[in-house]
Residue frames as a rotation matrix with the C-alpha (Angstrom) as fourth column:
MET 1
0.290 0.262 -0.920 -6.92
0.292 -0.940 -0.175 -9.32
-0.911 -0.218 -0.350 -7.49
CYS 2
0.649 0.086 0.756 -7.21
0.760 -0.030 -0.649 -7.77
-0.033 0.996 -0.085 -10.93
PHE 3
0.904 -0.378 -0.202 -5.01
-0.385 -0.923 0.002 -4.73
-0.187 0.077 -0.979 -10.07
GLU 4
0.149 -0.884 0.443 -2.14
-0.142 0.424 0.895 -7.06
-0.979 -0.196 -0.062 -10.19
LYS 5
0.065 0.013 0.998 -2.92
0.898 0.435 -0.064 -7.86
-0.435 0.900 0.017 -13.76
PHE 6
0.955 0.240 0.174 -3.31
0.288 -0.887 -0.360 -4.12
0.068 0.394 -0.916 -14.56
TRP 7
0.726 -0.685 -0.064 -0.04
-0.458 -0.551 0.698 -3.34
-0.513 -0.478 -0.713 -13.03
LYS 8
0.037 -0.639 0.768 1.70
0.332 0.733 0.594 -6.15
-0.943 0.233 0.239 -14.84
GLU 9
0.288 0.216 0.933 0.37
0.941 0.116 -0.317 -4.93
-0.176 0.970 -0.170 -18.21
TYR 10
0.954 0.186 -0.234 1.05
0.170 -0.981 -0.090 -1.22
-0.247 0.046 -0.968 -17.57
PRO 11
0.639 -0.730 0.243 4.18
0.444 0.091 -0.891 0.11
0.628 0.678 0.382 -19.24
SER 12
0.287 -0.560 -0.777 7.16
0.934 -0.017 0.357 0.87
-0.213 -0.828 0.518 -17.21
ARG 13
0.953 0.022 0.302 8.26
0.095 -0.969 -0.230 4.44
0.287 0.248 -0.925 -16.61
LYS 14
0.641 -0.741 -0.202 11.62
0.545 0.254 0.799 3.38
-0.541 -0.622 0.566 -15.39
PRO 15
-0.570 -0.426 -0.702 13.70
0.683 0.228 -0.693 5.06
0.456 -0.875 0.161 -14.15
HIS 16
-0.705 0.376 0.602 10.92
-0.363 -0.920 0.149 7.53
0.610 -0.113 0.784 -13.41
ALA 17
-0.871 0.395 0.291 8.40
-0.205 0.245 -0.948 7.36
-0.446 -0.885 -0.132 -10.54
ASN 18
-0.397 0.845 -0.358 5.16
-0.457 0.157 0.876 5.60
0.796 0.511 0.324 -10.92
PRO 19
-0.767 -0.012 0.642 3.64
-0.640 0.098 -0.762 5.16
-0.054 -0.995 -0.083 -7.47
ARG 20
-0.789 0.417 -0.451 1.88
0.169 0.853 0.493 1.87
0.591 0.312 -0.744 -7.13
LYS 21
-0.646 0.569 -0.509 -0.29
0.690 0.148 -0.709 2.74
-0.328 -0.809 -0.488 -4.14
THR 22
-0.500 0.515 -0.696 -1.76
-0.319 -0.857 -0.405 5.79
-0.805 0.020 0.593 -5.78
ALA 23
-0.718 0.127 -0.685 -2.36
-0.660 0.189 0.727 3.89
0.222 0.974 -0.052 -8.86
GLU 24
-0.864 0.291 -0.411 -4.02
0.362 0.926 -0.106 1.13
0.350 -0.240 -0.906 -6.92
LYS 25
-0.514 0.684 -0.517 -6.42
0.284 -0.432 -0.856 3.66
-0.809 -0.587 0.028 -5.25
ALA 26
-0.492 0.256 -0.832 -7.29
-0.678 -0.712 0.183 5.08
-0.546 0.654 0.524 -8.65
TYR 27
-0.859 0.080 -0.506 -7.85
-0.252 0.794 0.553 1.66
0.446 0.602 -0.662 -10.14
HIS 28
-0.724 0.587 -0.361 -10.38
0.690 0.608 -0.393 0.78
-0.011 -0.534 -0.846 -7.40
ARG 29
-0.408 0.601 -0.687 -12.15
-0.098 -0.777 -0.622 4.25
-0.908 -0.186 0.376 -7.61
GLN 30
-0.620 0.190 -0.761 -12.60
-0.785 -0.134 0.605 3.55
0.013 0.972 0.233 -11.39
THR 31
-0.867 0.309 -0.391 -14.08
0.205 0.936 0.287 0.13
0.455 0.169 -0.875 -10.63
LYS 32
-0.566 0.652 -0.504 -16.46
0.596 -0.098 -0.797 1.69
-0.569 -0.752 -0.334 -8.12
ASN 33
-0.424 0.440 -0.791 -17.42
-0.524 -0.832 -0.182 4.20
-0.739 0.337 0.584 -10.75
GLY 34
0.608 0.764 0.215 -18.63
-0.297 0.471 -0.831 1.22
-0.736 0.441 0.513 -12.95
TYR 35
0.243 -0.525 -0.816 -15.72
-0.930 0.113 -0.350 0.64
0.276 0.844 -0.460 -15.27
ARG 36
0.988 0.119 -0.098 -15.02
-0.113 0.991 0.070 -3.10
0.106 -0.058 0.993 -15.77
GLU 37
0.416 -0.869 0.268 -11.70
-0.273 0.162 0.948 -4.49
-0.867 -0.468 -0.170 -14.53
GLU 38
0.218 -0.273 0.937 -11.25
0.796 0.605 -0.009 -6.30
-0.565 0.748 0.349 -17.89
ASP 39
0.763 0.108 0.637 -11.44
0.586 -0.533 -0.611 -3.01
0.273 0.839 -0.470 -19.73
LEU 40
0.835 -0.543 0.086 -8.97
-0.516 -0.720 0.465 -1.25
-0.191 -0.433 -0.881 -17.51
ILE 41
0.202 -0.754 0.625 -6.57
0.083 0.650 0.756 -4.21
-0.976 -0.101 0.194 -17.88
GLU 42
0.404 -0.026 0.914 -7.03
0.872 0.313 -0.376 -4.13
-0.276 0.949 0.150 -21.72
ALA 43
0.961 -0.006 0.275 -6.42
0.101 -0.923 -0.372 -0.50
0.256 0.386 -0.886 -21.92
ALA 44
0.554 -0.820 0.146 -3.20
-0.512 -0.197 0.836 -0.83
-0.656 -0.538 -0.529 -20.00
LYS 45
0.067 -0.508 0.859 -2.14
0.465 0.777 0.424 -3.57
-0.883 0.371 0.288 -22.40
ASN 46
0.613 0.235 0.754 -3.14
0.781 -0.320 -0.536 -1.38
0.115 0.918 -0.380 -25.43
TYR 47
0.966 -0.257 0.027 -1.38
-0.257 -0.942 0.216 1.58
-0.031 -0.216 -0.976 -23.98
ALA 48
0.258 -0.911 0.321 1.84
-0.227 0.266 0.937 -0.53
-0.939 -0.315 -0.138 -23.48
SER 49
0.153 -0.179 0.972 1.63
0.860 0.508 -0.041 -1.77
-0.487 0.842 0.232 -27.10
TYR 50
0.886 0.177 0.429 1.35
0.383 -0.801 -0.460 1.93
0.262 0.572 -0.777 -28.24
ALA 51
0.796 -0.606 -0.008 4.25
-0.448 -0.598 0.664 3.03
-0.407 -0.525 -0.747 -26.12
LYS 52
0.097 -0.747 0.658 6.42
0.233 0.660 0.714 0.25
-0.967 0.084 0.239 -27.52
ALA 53
0.305 0.080 0.949 5.42
0.918 0.241 -0.316 0.78
-0.254 0.967 0.000 -31.11
GLU 54
0.873 0.044 0.487 6.13
0.229 -0.917 -0.327 4.51
0.432 0.397 -0.810 -30.85
SER 55
-0.050 -0.980 -0.192 9.26
0.704 0.102 -0.703 4.14
0.708 -0.171 0.685 -28.82
VAL 56
0.598 0.383 0.704 7.99
-0.143 -0.813 0.565 6.38
0.788 -0.439 -0.431 -26.05
GLU 57
-0.495 -0.861 -0.115 10.62
-0.007 0.136 -0.991 7.02
0.869 -0.490 -0.074 -23.43
GLY 58
-0.296 0.358 -0.886 9.76
0.860 0.504 -0.084 6.23
0.417 -0.786 -0.457 -19.80
LYS 59
-0.794 0.019 -0.608 9.59
0.380 -0.764 -0.521 9.83
-0.474 -0.645 0.600 -18.66
TYR 60
-0.821 0.501 -0.273 6.81
-0.563 -0.629 0.536 10.37
0.097 0.594 0.799 -21.30
ILE 61
-0.520 0.635 -0.571 4.65
0.383 0.771 0.509 7.45
0.764 0.046 -0.644 -20.21
CYS 62
0.061 0.687 0.724 1.74
-0.493 -0.610 0.620 8.66
0.868 -0.395 0.302 -18.24
MET 63
-0.853 -0.243 0.462 1.79
-0.520 0.328 -0.789 7.71
0.040 -0.913 -0.406 -14.54
ALA 64
-0.759 0.585 -0.287 -0.72
0.416 0.774 0.478 5.01
0.502 0.243 -0.830 -13.98
SER 65
-0.419 0.645 -0.639 -2.73
0.739 -0.166 -0.653 6.96
-0.527 -0.746 -0.408 -11.46
THR 66
-0.527 0.206 -0.825 -3.04
-0.403 -0.915 0.029 9.80
-0.748 0.348 0.565 -14.02
PHE 67
-0.916 0.173 -0.363 -4.01
-0.263 0.426 0.866 7.39
0.304 0.888 -0.344 -16.74
LEU 68
-0.594 0.694 -0.407 -6.77
0.733 0.675 0.080 6.17
0.330 -0.251 -0.910 -14.46
ASN 69
-0.312 0.472 -0.824 -7.92
0.596 -0.578 -0.557 9.44
-0.740 -0.665 -0.101 -12.76
GLN 70
-0.500 0.160 -0.851 -8.14
-0.472 -0.874 0.113 11.35
-0.726 0.459 0.513 -16.03
GLU 71
0.390 0.710 0.587 -9.86
-0.060 0.655 -0.753 8.40
-0.919 0.258 0.299 -17.65
ARG 72
-0.075 -0.594 -0.801 -7.19
-0.933 -0.243 0.267 8.29
-0.353 0.767 -0.536 -20.33
PHE 73
-0.748 -0.083 0.659 -7.90
-0.081 0.996 0.033 4.48
-0.659 -0.029 -0.752 -20.44
LEU 74
0.335 0.936 0.106 -10.94
0.117 0.070 -0.991 5.36
-0.935 0.344 -0.086 -22.45
ASP 75
0.434 -0.303 -0.848 -8.58
-0.819 -0.525 -0.232 6.30
-0.375 0.795 -0.476 -25.35
TYR 76
-0.567 -0.759 -0.319 -7.02
-0.819 0.561 0.121 2.84
0.088 0.330 -0.940 -25.38
GLN 77
0.146 0.772 0.619 -10.05
-0.695 0.525 -0.491 0.58
-0.704 -0.358 0.613 -25.56
GLU 78
0.985 0.122 -0.124 -9.05
-0.170 0.535 -0.828 -0.78
-0.034 0.836 0.548 -28.98
PRO 79
0.380 -0.881 0.282 -5.76
0.605 0.468 0.645 -2.58
-0.700 -0.074 0.710 -29.74
LEU 80
-0.095 -0.581 -0.808 -3.17
-0.462 -0.693 0.553 -0.64
-0.882 0.426 -0.202 -31.68
LYS 81
0.886 0.394 0.245 -3.90
0.057 0.430 -0.901 -1.06
-0.461 0.812 0.358 -35.47
LYS 82
-0.138 -0.951 0.277 -0.92
0.549 0.159 0.821 -1.97
-0.824 0.266 0.500 -37.63
PRO 83
0.130 0.142 -0.981 -0.34
-0.533 -0.825 -0.190 0.65
-0.836 0.547 -0.031 -40.20
ILE 84
0.810 0.212 0.546 -0.92
0.345 0.581 -0.737 -0.69
-0.474 0.786 0.398 -43.80
SER 85
-0.159 -0.927 -0.338 2.35
-0.230 -0.298 0.926 -0.83
-0.960 0.225 -0.166 -45.79
MET 86
0.119 0.108 -0.987 2.95
-0.978 -0.158 -0.135 -1.30
-0.171 0.982 0.086 -49.47
VAL 87
-0.885 -0.461 -0.070 4.08
-0.457 0.887 -0.064 -4.80
0.092 -0.025 -0.995 -48.77
ASP 88
-0.588 0.741 0.325 0.62
0.050 0.435 -0.899 -5.55
-0.808 -0.512 -0.293 -47.37
ILE 89
0.261 0.767 -0.586 -1.10
-0.592 -0.352 -0.725 -4.21
-0.762 0.537 0.362 -50.53
LEU 90
-0.103 -0.390 -0.915 1.03
-0.979 0.204 0.023 -6.00
0.178 0.898 -0.403 -53.04
């Protein structure tokens, strides 16, 4: 089941709530709406990378059900781009 992969990749909100059952329903609703499971999983992975890079606190990480229901996953289809530093240029 691909929801397991999505859930594993999605960033933790601990110690704050992130209801799994609600997220799973939203996940399946989006797959029925035609979104590919691979894209949802990749978006979760990209969102987790963003949250880690920006040091986002758990309480500010979007609940997975909201991420799916509001189609926020569309904002995370591409991997986080590493900012260019002067070291990279030289």
